[in-house]
C-alpha positions as CSV (number, residue, x, y, z in Angstrom):
1,M,46.1,115.8,160.6
2,S,49.2,113.2,159.9
3,L,51.7,114.7,158.0
4,V,52.6,114.0,154.5
5,F,55.9,112.8,153.1
6,D,56.7,112.7,149.2
7,F,59.8,110.5,149.5
8,H,61.0,111.3,146.4
9,V,61.4,114.5,144.1
10,H,64.0,116.6,142.1
11,V,65.4,120.5,142.3
12,F,66.8,122.3,139.7
13,N,69.1,124.9,139.3
14,D,67.2,128.7,138.6
15,A,68.7,129.6,136.1
16,L,66.7,132.9,136.0
17,K,68.1,134.6,138.8
18,K,71.9,133.4,137.5
19,I,70.8,135.2,134.4
20,I,68.4,138.2,135.7
21,P,68.9,140.1,139.1
22,R,66.3,139.9,141.2
23,S,64.4,142.6,140.3
24,I,61.1,143.8,138.6
25,L,61.9,142.0,135.6
26,Y,62.7,138.6,137.6
27,E,59.4,138.9,139.4
28,R,57.3,139.3,136.0
29,L,59.1,136.0,134.5
30,N,58.6,134.3,137.7
31,D,55.0,135.1,137.6
32,F,54.6,133.9,133.5
33,R,56.3,130.9,135.1
34,K,53.3,130.6,137.3
35,K,51.0,130.7,134.8
36,G,52.5,128.7,132.4
37,R,51.7,126.2,134.9
38,T,47.9,126.9,135.2
39,W,48.2,126.2,131.7
40,I,50.5,123.3,130.9
41,K,48.1,120.9,133.3
42,P,45.5,120.0,131.2
43,L,48.3,118.7,129.1
44,S,50.1,117.3,131.8
45,S,47.0,115.4,133.4
46,T,46.3,113.7,130.3
47,I,49.5,112.8,129.6
48,H,49.5,111.3,133.7
49,K,46.7,109.1,132.4
50,L,48.0,107.9,129.5
51,Q,51.6,107.2,131.0
52,T,49.8,104.0,133.5
53,S,48.4,102.8,130.4
54,L,51.8,102.2,128.4
55,R,52.5,99.0,129.6
56,Y,49.6,97.4,128.1
57,L,51.3,98.1,124.4
58,P,53.2,95.9,122.9
59,D,57.1,95.9,123.9
60,T,58.3,97.2,120.4
61,A,55.1,100.1,120.5
62,R,56.2,101.0,124.0
63,N,59.6,101.0,123.3
64,Q,58.9,103.9,120.8
65,I,57.0,105.9,122.8
66,D,59.3,105.7,125.7
67,Q,62.0,107.4,123.8
68,L,59.4,110.3,123.4
69,A,60.0,110.3,127.6
70,A,63.0,112.1,127.4
71,I,62.0,114.7,125.5
72,I,58.1,115.3,126.8
73,P,59.0,116.7,130.4
74,L,61.3,119.3,129.0
75,P,58.3,122.0,128.7
76,S,57.0,121.5,132.3
77,L,59.9,121.7,133.1
78,L,60.7,125.4,132.4
79,V,58.0,126.6,134.0
80,E,58.0,123.7,137.4
81,S,61.5,123.1,138.7
82,T,63.0,125.4,141.1
83,L,62.8,125.4,144.8
84,S,60.5,127.7,145.1
85,D,58.6,125.9,142.4
86,L,58.5,122.6,144.6
87,K,57.1,124.9,147.6
88,D,54.2,126.0,145.9
89,A,53.7,122.4,144.7
90,M,54.2,121.4,148.4
91,W,51.6,123.8,149.2
92,D,49.0,123.2,146.6
93,A,49.1,119.0,147.2
94,N,49.1,119.6,151.1
95,I,52.5,118.0,151.5
96,D,54.4,118.4,154.7
97,Y,57.9,117.4,153.6
98,A,60.1,116.1,150.9
99,M,63.0,113.6,150.2
100,V,65.0,115.8,147.5
101,I,67.4,113.3,145.2
102,A,70.7,114.7,144.0
103,H,71.0,113.5,140.3
104,P,74.6,114.6,139.1
105,P,75.8,116.2,137.1
106,I,72.4,117.9,135.9
107,I,71.4,118.1,139.9
108,S,74.5,118.5,142.3
109,N,75.1,117.1,145.6
110,E,76.2,119.9,146.9
111,F,73.4,122.1,145.5
112,I,70.9,119.7,147.3
113,L,73.0,119.5,150.8
114,E,72.5,123.5,150.9
115,I,69.0,123.8,150.2
116,C,67.9,121.5,152.3
117,S,70.5,122.5,155.4
118,K,68.1,126.0,155.1
119,E,64.7,123.9,154.2
120,P,63.9,121.6,157.6
121,H,61.0,120.0,155.7
122,L,63.0,119.2,152.8
123,I,65.4,115.8,153.8
124,P,68.6,115.1,151.5
125,A,69.6,111.9,149.3
126,V,73.1,112.3,147.6
127,N,74.3,110.3,144.1
128,I,78.2,109.5,143.8
129,P,78.6,109.8,140.3
130,K,80.4,107.5,138.2
131,G,84.5,108.7,138.3
132,T,84.1,109.5,141.8
133,I,88.0,108.4,144.2
134,K,86.8,106.1,146.9
135,P,82.8,106.6,147.0
136,G,82.1,105.6,149.9
137,N,83.9,107.8,151.9
138,I,82.6,110.7,149.9
139,L,79.0,109.4,150.8
140,K,80.4,109.3,154.5
141,K,81.4,113.2,153.9
142,Y,77.9,114.1,152.2
143,V,76.3,111.9,155.6
144,K,77.8,114.4,158.0
145,K,76.4,117.0,155.8
146,G,72.9,115.8,156.4
147,A,72.5,113.0,153.8
148,K,69.6,110.9,154.8
149,A,69.2,108.4,151.8
150,L,71.8,107.1,148.9
151,K,70.3,107.3,145.3
152,I,71.5,104.2,142.7
153,H,70.4,105.2,139.3
154,P,71.6,101.8,137.0
155,S,70.2,102.6,133.8
156,A,71.2,106.5,133.8
157,D,74.8,105.7,134.8
158,G,75.0,102.4,132.7
159,E,76.5,100.1,135.4
160,G,75.3,96.8,136.6
161,S,75.1,94.7,140.2
162,D,78.5,93.9,139.7
163,S,79.8,97.8,139.5
164,L,82.7,97.7,142.1
165,R,81.7,101.5,143.3
166,Y,78.2,100.6,143.4
167,R,79.6,97.5,146.1
168,A,81.5,100.4,147.9
169,L,78.1,102.6,148.6
170,I,76.5,100.1,149.1
171,R,78.9,98.5,151.9
172,T,79.2,102.0,153.2
173,A,75.4,102.5,153.5
174,S,74.8,99.3,155.2
175,D,77.4,100.6,157.4
176,L,75.9,103.8,158.2
177,G,72.7,102.4,158.5
178,L,71.7,104.6,155.3
179,P,68.3,103.5,153.2
180,I,69.1,103.3,149.6
181,I,66.8,104.6,146.7
182,L,67.4,102.4,143.5
183,H,65.6,103.6,140.0
184,T,63.9,100.3,139.2
185,G,61.9,100.0,136.0
186,C,63.5,99.6,132.2
187,M,62.6,102.7,130.5
188,H,64.0,103.1,126.4
189,A,64.4,106.8,126.4
190,R,68.7,106.6,125.8
191,L,68.4,110.1,125.9
192,I,68.6,110.3,129.8
193,H,69.1,106.5,130.2
194,K,72.5,104.7,128.9
195,S,71.7,101.6,129.7
196,P,67.6,100.9,130.1
197,L,68.0,97.1,131.1
198,Q,70.2,97.4,133.7
199,A,67.1,99.2,135.7
200,H,65.3,95.8,135.8
201,A,64.2,95.1,139.9
202,E,65.6,91.6,139.5
203,R,68.9,92.4,138.2
204,F,70.2,93.3,142.1
205,I,69.0,90.4,144.0
206,T,72.1,89.5,144.7
207,W,72.3,93.0,146.9
208,Y,69.1,92.2,148.4
209,E,70.2,88.9,149.7
210,K,74.0,89.8,151.1
211,Y,72.1,92.7,152.4
212,P,69.4,92.0,154.4
213,K,70.0,94.8,156.8
214,T,69.8,97.1,154.6
215,Q,66.7,98.8,153.1
216,F,66.0,99.0,149.3
217,I,63.1,101.2,148.4
218,L,62.2,100.0,144.6
219,A,61.6,103.1,142.8
220,H,59.0,103.6,140.8
221,M,58.0,100.1,142.0
222,N,59.8,98.7,138.8
223,F,57.9,101.3,136.4
224,H,56.4,99.1,133.7
225,E,56.3,96.1,135.4
226,P,55.3,96.7,139.4
227,H,54.2,93.0,139.9
228,A,58.0,91.8,139.4
229,A,58.6,94.6,142.2
230,I,55.7,93.7,144.2
231,D,57.1,89.7,143.9
232,L,60.7,91.0,145.3
233,C,59.3,92.8,147.9
234,E,57.3,89.3,149.3
235,K,60.5,87.5,149.3
236,F,62.6,90.0,151.1
237,P,61.6,91.6,153.8
238,N,63.6,94.7,153.1
239,L,62.5,96.3,150.2
240,W,60.6,99.2,149.9
241,V,58.4,100.3,147.4
242,D,56.9,104.0,146.4
243,T,53.7,105.3,144.3
244,S,55.3,107.4,141.7
245,W,53.8,106.9,138.6
246,Q,51.7,103.4,139.9
247,P,47.8,104.1,139.1
248,P,45.7,103.1,142.2
249,E,45.0,99.6,140.9
250,V,49.0,98.8,141.2
251,I,49.7,100.4,144.9
252,G,46.5,98.3,146.2
253,E,48.2,95.4,145.0
254,A,51.2,96.0,146.3
255,V,49.3,96.8,150.0
256,R,47.2,93.6,149.7
257,R,50.3,91.3,148.8
258,I,53.3,93.0,151.0
259,G,51.3,95.0,153.8
260,A,50.9,98.8,154.4
261,E,54.0,99.0,155.9
262,R,56.5,98.6,152.9
263,V,55.2,101.3,150.5
264,L,56.4,105.1,150.2
265,F,54.3,108.0,148.6
266,G,56.2,109.5,146.0
267,T,55.8,111.6,142.7
268,D,59.0,112.1,141.1
269,W,58.1,115.7,140.8
270,P,58.4,117.5,138.6
271,L,58.9,114.7,135.7
272,L,55.9,116.2,134.0
273,G,54.1,118.3,135.3
274,N,51.4,118.1,138.6
275,N,53.0,115.3,140.0
276,M,51.9,116.4,143.2
277,V,48.4,116.8,143.0
278,V,48.1,113.7,141.0
279,G,50.1,111.3,143.0
280,R,47.3,112.9,145.9
281,K,44.7,112.3,143.8
282,R,45.6,108.6,143.7
283,I,45.8,107.8,147.1
284,R,42.3,109.7,147.4
285,D,40.8,107.1,144.9
286,C,42.4,104.3,146.6
287,L,40.2,105.2,149.5
288,D,37.1,105.9,147.4
289,I,37.4,102.6,146.2
290,G,38.3,100.6,149.1
291,L,41.7,99.5,148.3
292,L,42.9,101.3,151.7
293,N,41.3,102.1,154.9
294,D,42.2,105.6,156.5
295,H,44.9,104.1,158.5
296,Q,47.1,102.6,155.7
297,A,47.0,105.7,153.9
298,Q,48.4,107.2,156.5
299,L,51.4,105.1,156.3
300,I,52.1,105.4,153.0
301,L,51.4,109.4,152.9
302,G,54.3,109.6,155.8
303,E,54.6,107.4,158.8
304,N,56.6,104.3,156.8
305,A,58.7,107.5,156.0
306,I,59.2,108.9,159.3
307,Q,59.8,105.5,160.5
308,L,62.4,104.4,157.9
309,L,64.5,107.3,158.1
310,G,64.4,107.5,161.7
311,L,63.3,110.8,162.6
312,S,61.2,112.0,165.9
313,K,57.3,112.4,164.5
314,D,57.3,115.0,167.6
315,A,60.4,117.3,164.9
316,Y,58.2,116.5,161.8
């Protein structure tokens, strides 16, 4: 059986470990959290289904609902967000490997590099925060420690394509042959996105043009407007997309227009909860209704990620 590689996950620190020593009480609370995941699944499944329909609402209504996006995931993060939870989720969804992405200051680069160094099935992606002095040098340091990709999040940072920090990071990533995971898609959730409009995939055309050998992954496929991401992929062969937050028909459209070779399986675990199971089901739905064949599904689910990262199949 081909391996499955989730190219977009996050892991949060286990606050319980800091508050409560590993003991019977800690284990009981952890068991309670696991039960909480079961209780929250019907709600999270419903929200996942509704999420893909929001793009069809008028902009004003959609923008208002987007404001809730910063609040809705919080209950699920209480019961599904830690390294132990990630391992459970990967086991439940039959996922072999995952790209774990930092998001400072909430999820530090050091934390991600540390857990990935101890877990060979987890691959680290770093995110160099604002205010970092000589960001290119810091990126090089993290690559020496095992980082395999760079994440850039324009809407959370409140920066655009003309950012000097971003330019320094892209030059360094390009020199190192490092793929860049670019958050794309405008979500009007200002609690977590300082400048939502900065995340439109079209705003970074100058990057795609200037660095044609650098591989950019348009994370979330531009969210509410995936066809814009697919349009860009048709024009620029160095662009990829991941499947997170997209329904089967959009995944199938991406494959039809740009081929399965530049589509990566991603779930954005643990946001909203149950992401991995939902993500796997969407690929199965694509197979069931004829949007994908078995070979295309295998490419998306794992083989593309291995190729993109230059990893050995024998080692993974």
